N, C-alpha and C positions, 0 to 999 in steps of 0.2 A: 808442621812439627809441634809436638806437645810442649807446653810451657814447662820450664823448670819448676819443680815442686819444692817449696820452702816450708819448714816447720818453725813457727814462733813459739817459744816456751815461756814467755813472761807470765807472771801470775794473772789469774782471772781479773778482768777489768783494767789491766794495764797493757794489754797487747793490741788494742783496737787501732791505735794510730799507726803502729808499725805494720800491722796486717794490711791496712788500707793503702799505705804507701807502697808496699810490695805489690799488691794487686794492681795498683795504678801503673806499675812498671812492667806488668805483663806476667808476673809469677803466679803459679797456682799455690795459694796460701792455705795452710792448715795451722790451727792454734791448739796446742796441748800444753797446759801449764805444768811445769816441772817443779813448781814451788808455790805453796800457799802461805798466806800470812794471817796470823791470829793475834788479836790484842792480848796483852798480859794484864788481865783484870780479874780480881782486884790486885792492885799493886802490892808487892811485899812492903813491909813497914820501912825497910831501908830505902827503897826507891821512893816511897811517898814522902819521906823526910827530905829527900833531895829536892823534890818539887816544892815543898813548903819553904825551903831555904833559898829559893830562886833569887830573892832580892839581895842575897849576899854573894851572888856569883857575878864575876866580871865578864866572862865569855861563855856563850852557849853555841855548840856546834851540832848541826844536823847532818848526818852522813848520807841521807837519801830523802827522796820525796815520801817514801814510806815512813821514815822517821818523823817527818812533819805531820803526816796524816794521823799517825797514832800518838805521837808525842804532844802535839798541840791540843788534841782532844783531852789528854790528861791535864796538861798545864792550865787550860782554860777552866777546868773544874775548880781549881784552887786560886787562879789568878784571872778573874774577869777583866781586871785592868792589869796589863803586863807591867812588870817592874821597869823603872826608868834607869838609864845609865848602863844598860846591858848591851854588850856587843854581840851581834848575831852573825853566824857564819853558816854558809851552805856549800856543800861539796861541788855543786854545779848549778847551771842556770835553771834546770827543771826544779831542783830543790828550792832555789831562790824564788821561783814563781809560785811554788806551793806556799812558801812563807808569806809572799806578798798578799795572798788571799786573806791573811790574818793581819794585814796592815803592818807587816814587819819588813824592813829593808835589811837584807843580809849581804855581807861581803862574800865574794866567791873568788876562786883562783883562776877564773877564765877557762881556757881550753884544757888545762891540766886538772881534770875532775877526779882527783885522787887524794888520798891522805897526804901524800907528799906535796901536792899542790896547796892544800890547806895550810900545811906547816910552813909554807913559804910566805904566807900573808904577814904583813908587818905587825898586826896586833898579836899574833901568836908567836912571833920570833922572840919577843922579849916579854915574857909573862911570868917571870919568877915571883913566887909568893902570891900569885893571883889564883882565884878559883875558876875552874873550867868545868862545865858540864857537857858531856857528850851524849846526845840523844841518838839511840841506835836500837837495833834488834838484839835479841839474845845471841851470844856467841859472836862469830865473825872475827875479823882482824882486830888486833889491838895496837897497831902501829901508832895511831894518834895518842893513845893513852901512854904508851911507853916513852915516846919522844917528848911529849909535853911534860911528863914527870921528870925526865932527864933535864929539861930546861928549868926545872924548879917550880913548876906550877902545881897547884893542889887539884888533882883531877878526879872527878867522879863520873859515873855513867848512869844514864837513865835508860834501862832496857825495857821498852814499852810494847814490843811485839816479838813474836817468835816465828821462825820459818818452819814450815811443816812439809815433809815430803809427800807426794801423791801416793795413793794406794792403787796398785795395779796387780793383776794376776800374773803369774810367771809366764813369760813369753809375750805378754800383751804389748809391751813397748816395741819390741822388734817387729811384731805383726803389723802394728800401725804404720811404722816406717816403711815396711815392705808394701803394704796395701796402698798407701798414698804415693809410693814411688818417690820418696823424699830424696832430693839431691843435696840440700843444704839445711842444716839445723842452726837456728839463731839462739845462742845461749847467753844470758845476760849476767851471769855471776858464777863464781866458783861453786856455790851451793847447788845451782841448777845443773852444772856439769856432774857434780858428785851424785846427785839424785838420778840423772840419766844413766850413769854408769852402774848404779845400784840396781836399776831396773833391767839391765842387760846381763845375761850370763857371759862368761868369757868367750864361749863359742859364738854367741850372737854378736858380741863386740868385734870379733875377728871378721865376721861376714860383712860388717858395716863400715869397715875401715876406709872404703872408697868414698863414703859420704863426706862432704865438706862441712866443717864447723865454723861458724862466725862467732868470734869470742871477744869479750870486752877488754882483755889485757894480755900482756905477755905472760903473766903469772898463770892465768887460767889456760892459756895455750900450752904452756909447759906441762901442765897436768894432763891435758888432752893428749898430747904427744906421748907422754909416759904411759897412757892407757892404750896406745897403739894407733890413734888417729893420725893419719899422715897429711891430711889436707886441712890446714888450719888458717883461717883468715882472721887477722887481728885488727879490731877497731881501736880508735883512740880512747874510747870509753864506752859505757853501756847505753848512752842516749840513742834515741831513734836516729838523729841526724848522723852521729858517728857510725852507727851500724850501716846506714844507707850509703854513706860515703865509702866505707870499706867494701861494700858489696859491688861497687863499680869496678873493683880490681879482680873480681871473682871470675875464674875460668872453671866451669864444671869439670870434675874428674871424668876421664874417659875410660879408665881401667888400664891405661898404659902409663908406665913410668918413663 
C-alpha cells in the first residue's frame, strides 16, 4: 500500500525538521513553500528610531523565531551590547531557543503559544505607563498591540520582515497536488492558507475538498472551512511537535461522508 502523501508548506529553510519527522513516520513527503520571508532593509526612519531607543523600553516581545532572526540582526547593528534591565518575551519555546543563541533568556507562556498566552504573563498583565516593543513582520494580527494599549502600556512595533506569496502559473498548484497525490497539507499560518487559496481557482478548490488540512489554530481552521475544506485537523500551535501530535489523530479521507 502506498504511503500517504503529505505536503509541507513552511518557508524555505524552515521545513526540514518537519519533513524529516514525517518521512520517519512513513509518509511520502513533499515540500512546497507557500510563504517567503524578506528582510525590511533599509528600515524606515520610524522603525530605526525605535531600535535606537531600545534602552528606554521595559518589555520587548518576539512573536516568532522569524522575528528573532530578522529583528536581532537589526538590533545588533545598533546595540552590540544589549541594554540592561529589559524584559524579553517569546511566543513559544522555539522562539525562546532562537533568542538563547543571542544569550537572551526570554519568558514564554508555555504550551499556550499565542498572543493570548503572552498576555497572561505576569510582566505584561500590569504594564501601565511602561514602554513595550513588539518585534514582528509587516501586517499580521494586532491583538497584542490592542490589548497592551488597553492596559495602559505605550506600545510600538518593529516590523523587520515581510511575508511574500509564491509566484505560480495558473493551475500549477492544483497540478502539483494532483501529481503528488497529496492526502494532507500542513499549513503553518493564516497567511499560508490565504496564499494557497489564492493559487487555486474556485473550481480547483472544489475538487480538492477531500484533501485534509493540518492547521495551527481554530482561527485558521475556520477560514479553511469557510473556503469549503471539510477535513481540518487542528494542532495546538504551529510548532513541529504540535503538528506531529495532531497528526496522530488523522484519519485519511476516503471520499465517503
